[in-house]
C-alpha positions in Angstrom: -39.9 -4.3 32.4 -36.6 -5.4 31.2 -34.2 -6.7 34.1 -30.5 -6.8 33.3 -27.7 -7.8 35.8 -24.2 -6.8 35.3 -21.1 -8.2 36.9 -17.3 -7.7 36.6 -15.2 -10.9 37.2 -11.4 -11.8 37.3 -8.3 -9.3 37.6 -9.3 -5.8 37.6 -8.2 -3.1 34.7 -8.6 0.2 33.6 -11.9 0.9 31.8 -14.4 -1.6 33.7 -16.5 1.5 35.1 -16.5 3.2 31.6 -17.8 -0.2 30.0 -20.5 -0.4 32.8 -21.4 2.9 32.0 -21.4 2.2 28.3 -23.8 -0.7 28.8 -26.0 1.1 31.2 -26.5 4.4 29.2 -27.2 2.5 26.2 -29.7 0.2 27.7 -31.5 3.4 29.3 -31.5 4.9 25.6 -32.7 1.6 23.9 -35.5 0.8 26.5 -36.2 4.1 27.9 -38.1 3.8 31.1 -38.7 -0.1 30.4 -35.6 -1.2 32.0 -33.9 -2.1 35.4 -30.4 -2.6 36.0 -28.9 -4.7 38.7 -25.3 -4.6 39.8 -24.2 -8.1 41.0 -21.5 -7.6 43.6 -17.9 -9.0 43.4 -18.2 -11.2 40.4 -19.6 -14.6 40.1 -19.3 -14.8 43.9 -22.2 -12.4 44.2 -24.2 -14.4 41.6 -23.5 -17.6 43.6 -24.4 -16.0 47.0 -27.1 -13.8 46.1 -25.5 -10.3 46.5 -27.2 -7.9 44.3 -28.0 -4.2 44.1 -30.5 -2.4 42.0 -28.9 0.4 40.3 -30.0 3.8 39.4 -29.1 6.2 36.6 -27.0 8.3 39.0 -25.0 5.3 39.8 -23.5 5.4 36.2 -22.7 9.1 36.2 -19.1 10.4 36.8 -17.5 7.0 36.4 -16.1 7.1 32.8 -12.6 8.2 34.1 -12.7 6.1 37.4 -10.3 3.3 37.7 -11.4 -0.1 39.3 -15.0 -1.3 39.2 -17.9 0.1 41.1 -19.2 -3.5 41.2 -16.2 -5.3 42.7 -14.7 -8.3 41.4 -13.2 -11.5 42.5 -11.6 -14.7 40.9 -13.7 -17.8 40.8 -11.7 -20.4 39.0 -13.7 -22.0 36.2 -12.2 -25.4 37.1 -13.9 -25.1 40.4 -17.3 -23.9 39.2 -19.0 -27.4 39.1 -17.0 -28.7 42.3 -19.4 -28.9 45.3 -18.0 -27.0 48.3 -16.9 -29.5 50.8 -17.6 -27.0 53.8 -20.8 -25.3 52.8 -22.1 -27.8 50.3 -23.0 -25.2 47.8 -23.4 -26.0 44.3 -22.1 -22.9 42.5 -23.9 -23.6 39.1 -27.1 -24.3 40.7 -27.1 -21.4 42.8 -26.1 -19.0 40.0 -29.0 -20.4 37.9 -31.5 -20.2 40.9 -30.4 -16.5 41.7 -30.7 -15.4 37.9 -34.3 -16.9 37.9 -35.2 -15.6 41.5 -34.3 -11.9 40.4 -36.2 -12.4 37.2 -33.3 -11.3 35.0 -33.7 -11.2 31.1 -30.0 -11.1 30.5 -26.6 -11.2 32.5 -23.9 -8.9 31.1 -20.5 -10.3 32.1 -17.2 -8.3 31.8 -14.1 -10.4 32.0 -11.2 -12.3 30.6 -10.5 -15.8 29.6 -11.7 -17.6 32.8 -14.8 -15.4 33.1 -15.6 -16.3 29.6 -15.5 -20.0 30.2 -17.9 -19.5 32.8 -20.1 -17.2 30.7 -20.1 -19.8 28.2 -21.1 -22.5 30.7 -24.0 -20.4 31.9 -25.2 -19.7 28.5 -25.2 -23.4 27.8 -27.1 -23.9 31.1 -29.9 -21.8 29.5 -29.3 -18.3 30.9 -29.2 -15.4 28.5 -25.6 -13.9 28.6 -23.8 -11.1 26.8 -20.2 -10.6 27.4 -17.6 -7.7 26.8 -13.7 -8.7 27.0 -11.5 -7.0 29.3 -7.7 -7.6 30.2 -4.6 -6.1 30.2 -3.1 -9.1 28.6 -5.1 -8.7 25.2 -5.4 -12.5 25.3 -9.1 -13.0 24.7 -9.7 -15.0 21.7 -12.1 -13.5 19.0 -11.3 -9.7 19.4 -8.3 -7.8 18.2 -8.3 -5.7 21.4 -9.6 -6.0 24.9 -10.2 -3.0 27.0 -7.7 -2.3 29.6 -4.7 -3.3 27.5 -3.9 0.1 26.0 -4.0 1.8 29.4 -1.8 -0.9 31.0 0.5 -0.6 28.0 0.9 3.4 28.5 1.9 2.7 32.1 4.3 0.1 31.3 5.8 2.3 28.7 6.3 5.1 30.9 8.0 2.8 33.5 10.5 2.1 30.7 10.6 5.5 29.6 11.7 6.8 33.1 14.1 3.8 33.5 16.0 5.1 30.6 17.3 8.3 32.5 18.5 6.3 35.6 20.0 3.5 33.1 21.7 6.1 31.2 23.2 8.0 34.3 24.6 5.0 35.9 25.5 2.8 32.9 23.5 -0.1 34.1 21.4 -2.9 32.6 17.9 -2.6 33.7 15.4 -5.4 33.5 11.6 -4.2 33.8 9.2 -7.0 34.3 5.8 -6.7 32.6 2.7 -8.3 33.4 1.7 -11.5 31.3 1.8 -14.9 32.4 0.9 -16.7 29.3 1.1 -14.5 26.6 3.4 -11.4 25.8 1.2 -8.7 24.1 1.5 -6.0 26.6 5.4 -6.8 26.9 5.7 -6.5 23.3 4.0 -3.3 22.9 5.4 -1.6 25.9 8.8 -2.9 25.0 8.7 -1.5 21.4 7.0 1.7 22.6 9.7 2.2 25.4 12.6 1.5 23.3 13.8 -1.6 25.1 16.8 -3.2 23.4 15.6 -6.9 24.5 12.0 -8.2 24.8 11.5 -11.6 26.3 8.0 -13.3 25.7 6.4 -16.5 26.9 5.9 -17.3 23.2 9.6 -17.1 22.3 12.0 -19.0 24.9 15.1 -17.2 25.4 18.8 -18.2 25.6 20.8 -16.5 28.2 24.0 -16.9 26.4 22.5 -15.0 23.4 21.1 -12.3 25.7 24.7 -11.9 27.3 26.3 -11.8 23.7 23.8 -9.2 22.4 24.4 -7.1 25.6 28.2 -7.3 25.2 27.8 -6.3 21.6 26.0 -3.2 22.7 28.7 -2.4 25.2 31.4 -2.8 22.6 29.7 -0.3 20.0 29.7 2.5 22.8 26.2 1.9 24.5 26.8 2.0 28.2 23.1 1.0 29.1 20.6 -1.7 28.1 17.0 -2.0 28.9 15.3 -5.7 28.9 11.4 -5.8 28.9 10.5 -9.1 30.4 7.2 -10.7 30.4 6.4 -12.3 34.0 5.7 -15.6 32.0 9.0 -15.6 30.0 10.6 -18.8 29.8 14.0 -20.1 28.9 14.9 -22.7 25.9 15.8 -25.3 28.6 12.6 -24.7 30.6 10.5 -25.0 27.4 11.8 -28.4 26.6 10.8 -29.6 29.9 7.7 -31.5 30.8 5.0 -29.8 32.9 5.7 -31.8 35.9 9.6 -31.4 35.4 9.1 -27.5 35.2 7.0 -27.4 38.2 9.4 -29.3 40.3 12.2 -26.9 39.1 10.0 -23.8 40.0 9.6 -25.4 43.5 13.2 -25.2 44.2 13.9 -21.8 43.0 14.1 -18.9 45.3 13.9 -16.0 42.9 10.9 -13.5 43.6 10.0 -13.7 39.9 11.4 -14.3 36.4 13.1 -10.9 36.2 15.5 -11.9 39.1 16.1 -15.3 37.7 17.2 -13.6 34.2 19.4 -11.1 36.2 21.1 -14.0 38.2 21.8 -16.0 35.0 23.2 -12.9 33.2 25.8 -12.1 36.1 27.5 -15.3 35.2 28.2 -14.1 31.9 29.0 -10.3 32.6 30.2 -7.9 35.2 27.9 -5.1 34.4 25.5 -3.8 37.2 22.1 -5.3 36.7 18.9 -3.9 38.3 15.4 -5.3 38.3 12.2 -3.0 38.2 8.8 -4.7 38.7 5.8 -2.3 38.5 3.3 -5.1 39.3 -0.3 -3.8 39.8 0.5 -0.3 38.8 -0.1 -1.6 35.3 -3.7 -2.4 36.3 -4.7 0.8 38.2 -5.4 4.5 37.6 -7.9 5.9 35.0 -8.3 4.6 31.6 -6.8 6.2 28.8 -8.6 7.9 25.9 -8.5 4.8 23.5 -10.0 2.5 26.2 -12.8 5.1 27.1 -13.8 5.0 23.5 -13.6 1.3 23.1 -15.5 0.8 26.3 -18.4 3.0 25.1 -18.4 1.2 21.7 -18.5 -2.1 23.5 -21.3 -1.0 25.9 -23.5 0.4 23.0 -22.9 -3.1 21.2 -23.9 -5.1 24.2 -27.1 -3.0 24.6 -28.0 -3.7 20.9 -27.5 -7.6 21.3 -30.0 -7.5 24.3 -32.5 -5.3 22.6 -32.2 -7.9 19.5 -32.3 -10.9 22.0 -29.0 -11.9 20.4 -27.7 -13.7 23.4 -24.5 -16.2 23.8 -22.3 -13.6 22.3 -19.4 -11.5 23.3 -18.7 -8.2 21.6 -15.5 -8.1 20.0 -13.2 -5.6 17.9 -12.4 -7.1 14.4 -10.9 -5.0 11.7 -12.1 -1.9 13.3 -15.7 -3.0 13.7 -17.7 -4.0 16.7 -19.0 -7.6 16.0 -20.8 -10.4 18.1 -18.5 -13.4 18.6 -20.2 -16.6 19.9 -19.2 -17.3 23.5 -18.8 -21.0 22.3 -15.8 -19.9 20.1 -14.2 -17.7 22.7 -14.3 -20.0 25.7 -11.1 -22.1 26.3 -9.1 -20.3 23.5 -6.0 -18.2 24.5 -4.9 -15.6 21.7 -1.2 -15.9 21.9 1.3 -13.9 19.7 1.9 -15.9 16.6 5.5 -16.3 15.8 5.1 -14.8 12.5 3.5 -11.7 13.8 4.5 -8.7 11.8 5.1 -6.7 14.9 7.8 -9.2 16.0 9.4 -9.2 12.5 9.3 -5.5 12.5 10.8 -5.2 16.1 13.7 -7.5 14.8 14.5 -5.2 11.7 15.1 -2.2 14.0 17.5 -4.2 16.2 15.4 -5.5 18.9 16.5 -8.8 20.4 14.0 -11.6 21.6 16.9 -13.4 23.2 16.5 -16.5 20.7 
């Protein structure tokens, strides 16, 4: 009997249940009645503390369109994985390995983003059989052209910008829409272009407030009575980008802005008299049903993960490259962040249609 454990870790996103379903249904088809699937509850926390549930085929029915994750999730920072808990004395890595062996698992299937993949690679190096699937609305996992959850979140962020257009036009205001993305701007870039934003601010391209103001004034002078900025939550100014990490951290500690969008709004008010409003959709971008694209991608990833397990080709993440699903070694994925390259064609094409990046 093949025993397979599945867990979802880190931030939630659309498509987790669709991916779980894809893995499970493919395993049942690959191994027929010779497989048992165990759901590990609340991510690595469940693997550490022994919270596991034997799943049935019925558990995976009707979840293709369901948002969230039926297994629950939690954040267990990778940097803390090898740190012994001062209060409980728990050795997390030791516990995870012990539970894996106590349960008699043949493979651990992990669905997660960057931090999750660091831990997955660590467990693989510790001797566990691991296969992973890349999920995150940020699309920043190295080794895959696309992560599941990204397109669904992009659709939501785009819809927010679409809706803002009508009120921005009616009142002749400047609207700033803050899109999720601390370290990379894939989501903001795609949603900004799709939603017709006039300015897009990304973590990869430090902005200059004076240039943003000049661009907005130019639009007003040309007869445009409103403007929309799509701002990544990790956007950073040129002055901030020139600072050392300690200096920037100290600066952040003195600021009272709820988020970067409010900071940008305050900076712009020093240069112009237009009304400026901020919209932060926040976790709306993570919620709801997965879009059709993500449902298909999750199904493909799930089927590929089951094939890797049948072939005993462990230590790999399934990734999408040039339209094909391929295995990518966890050792290559772990610790790498897929940022937007500055020569990205999409950025160049956005500039060609007149979108400003504030630089």
